[in-house]
SEBA-51141 format. One record per residue (C-alpha): x, y, z. Coordinates in steps of 0.5 Angstrom, whole numbers, plus 500, padded with zeros to 3 digits. Each point is the difference from the previous one (the first is absolute). Layout:
N
[atom [X Y Z]]
...
This chain:
205
[atom [925 732 442]]
[atom [507 498 500]]
[atom [502 493 498]]
[atom [507 497 501]]
[atom [504 495 496]]
[atom [506 496 503]]
[atom [505 495 497]]
[atom [506 496 501]]
[atom [504 496 495]]
[atom [500 493 504]]
[atom [494 496 502]]
[atom [505 495 504]]
[atom [499 504 507]]
[atom [507 503 499]]
[atom [497 507 499]]
[atom [494 504 503]]
[atom [496 505 499]]
[atom [500 503 507]]
[atom [504 506 498]]
[atom [495 502 494]]
[atom [494 498 504]]
[atom [502 505 506]]
[atom [502 506 495]]
[atom [493 499 497]]
[atom [496 499 506]]
[atom [504 506 503]]
[atom [497 504 493]]
[atom [493 499 502]]
[atom [498 493 497]]
[atom [496 496 504]]
[atom [503 493 500]]
[atom [494 497 497]]
[atom [501 504 494]]
[atom [507 498 499]]
[atom [502 494 494]]
[atom [506 496 501]]
[atom [504 496 495]]
[atom [506 496 501]]
[atom [503 499 492]]
[atom [505 502 496]]
[atom [500 507 497]]
[atom [501 497 493]]
[atom [494 495 501]]
[atom [493 500 497]]
[atom [497 496 506]]
[atom [498 506 505]]
[atom [493 498 502]]
[atom [500 505 505]]
[atom [502 506 496]]
[atom [494 498 495]]
[atom [495 500 505]]
[atom [503 507 503]]
[atom [499 503 493]]
[atom [493 497 499]]
[atom [498 502 507]]
[atom [502 508 499]]
[atom [494 504 499]]
[atom [500 505 494]]
[atom [500 507 502]]
[atom [501 498 508]]
[atom [506 496 502]]
[atom [507 502 500]]
[atom [505 494 499]]
[atom [506 500 505]]
[atom [507 497 499]]
[atom [506 500 505]]
[atom [505 500 494]]
[atom [498 501 492]]
[atom [504 493 499]]
[atom [495 496 504]]
[atom [494 502 495]]
[atom [503 498 493]]
[atom [504 495 497]]
[atom [504 504 495]]
[atom [499 507 498]]
[atom [495 498 494]]
[atom [496 497 505]]
[atom [500 506 505]]
[atom [498 505 495]]
[atom [494 496 498]]
[atom [498 499 507]]
[atom [500 508 501]]
[atom [497 501 493]]
[atom [494 495 502]]
[atom [500 504 507]]
[atom [499 507 497]]
[atom [495 498 495]]
[atom [496 497 506]]
[atom [501 506 504]]
[atom [504 496 505]]
[atom [505 504 504]]
[atom [507 497 501]]
[atom [505 502 506]]
[atom [507 497 501]]
[atom [503 501 507]]
[atom [507 499 499]]
[atom [506 499 495]]
[atom [501 503 493]]
[atom [492 500 499]]
[atom [499 504 506]]
[atom [498 506 496]]
[atom [494 497 498]]
[atom [494 502 504]]
[atom [493 502 496]]
[atom [498 504 506]]
[atom [505 505 499]]
[atom [501 504 494]]
[atom [507 498 498]]
[atom [498 493 502]]
[atom [495 501 494]]
[atom [505 502 495]]
[atom [504 494 501]]
[atom [494 496 500]]
[atom [498 503 493]]
[atom [507 499 498]]
[atom [499 492 501]]
[atom [494 501 496]]
[atom [503 503 494]]
[atom [506 495 500]]
[atom [494 495 499]]
[atom [497 503 495]]
[atom [506 502 496]]
[atom [502 492 501]]
[atom [494 498 497]]
[atom [500 505 494]]
[atom [507 497 499]]
[atom [498 493 500]]
[atom [494 502 495]]
[atom [505 503 495]]
[atom [505 495 500]]
[atom [494 495 499]]
[atom [497 504 494]]
[atom [507 501 497]]
[atom [502 492 501]]
[atom [493 498 497]]
[atom [501 505 494]]
[atom [507 497 499]]
[atom [497 493 500]]
[atom [495 502 495]]
[atom [505 503 495]]
[atom [504 494 500]]
[atom [493 496 499]]
[atom [500 497 507]]
[atom [494 500 504]]
[atom [500 504 506]]
[atom [498 498 507]]
[atom [502 495 506]]
[atom [499 493 498]]
[atom [494 497 502]]
[atom [500 496 506]]
[atom [494 495 498]]
[atom [501 496 494]]
[atom [495 495 496]]
[atom [503 494 504]]
[atom [500 503 506]]
[atom [493 502 500]]
[atom [498 493 498]]
[atom [504 497 506]]
[atom [497 505 505]]
[atom [493 498 497]]
[atom [502 493 501]]
[atom [503 500 507]]
[atom [495 505 503]]
[atom [494 495 498]]
[atom [503 495 504]]
[atom [498 501 508]]
[atom [507 498 502]]
[atom [504 505 497]]
[atom [504 504 504]]
[atom [499 508 497]]
[atom [507 502 503]]
[atom [504 494 497]]
[atom [496 501 494]]
[atom [502 508 499]]
[atom [507 498 502]]
[atom [501 495 494]]
[atom [497 505 495]]
[atom [504 506 503]]
[atom [494 504 501]]
[atom [496 504 506]]
[atom [493 497 503]]
[atom [497 507 497]]
[atom [503 498 493]]
[atom [497 493 500]]
[atom [493 502 502]]
[atom [500 505 495]]
[atom [501 495 495]]
[atom [496 493 503]]
[atom [495 500 505]]
[atom [501 496 507]]
[atom [496 494 497]]
[atom [504 500 493]]
[atom [496 504 495]]
[atom [504 504 496]]
[atom [498 508 500]]
[atom [500 505 495]]
[atom [508 502 501]]
[atom [501 492 499]]
[atom [496 500 494]]
[atom [504 506 497]]
[atom [507 496 502]]
[atom [497 494 496]]
[atom [498 504 494]]
[atom [507 503 500]]
[atom [505 498 494]]
C-alpha cells in the first residue's frame, strides 16, 4: 500500500499542500492514506509525520513524498528516518527534486536507499566512538563520564511532595523541574510514592 506525506512550512494559511496532494494522488495514493503537516521543517512538532510513520506496516507499505526535504528536519533526521524504514522493511519513494532517484521498487532506487541506511549506521558508529573516547579521556583525568543526572535528591523530594497533592499540575511541575513526564513517573508515582529510580537518586552521594 502507498502512504503519502505532505508538509508546508507555515500554518497561517499562506501556503497550501495542494500541489503536493495532487502529485501524491496522481502517484496512486488514496486521499485517506495521505498525512499532512503545517509546520517548519526545523520544528519537532509534526504530529501527522509521527502518525504516518507509526501507521506504516512492516514489509507491506511504501512511504511516498513529493520532495525529500518535506520529510526530514535536517540530514541527520532524514538519515535516521530512512534507517528506521529500512529496518522495518518499509519502502520509500520520492517523486521529484534531488531525491527523485529514491524508489525502492527499482534496483537503482534500492541502491540509493541502501546508501542512506549505510550513512545512518556510519553516523551512529562515529557517535559511539567519540563517546567512548570522551569517557576514556575523562576517566584518565579522574572525572566520571556520562551525561549529568536530570533528577537530583532535591527534585525527587519536591516531585514526591507535589504529586501527593491532588491540585498539582503535572505539566507545570515538569517544566519547573526541567524534566519530561516519563522521567517524572519513572521516579515518582502519580500519587507521590517514590519509586525504585527515585530511591536510587536519593541514595546517591
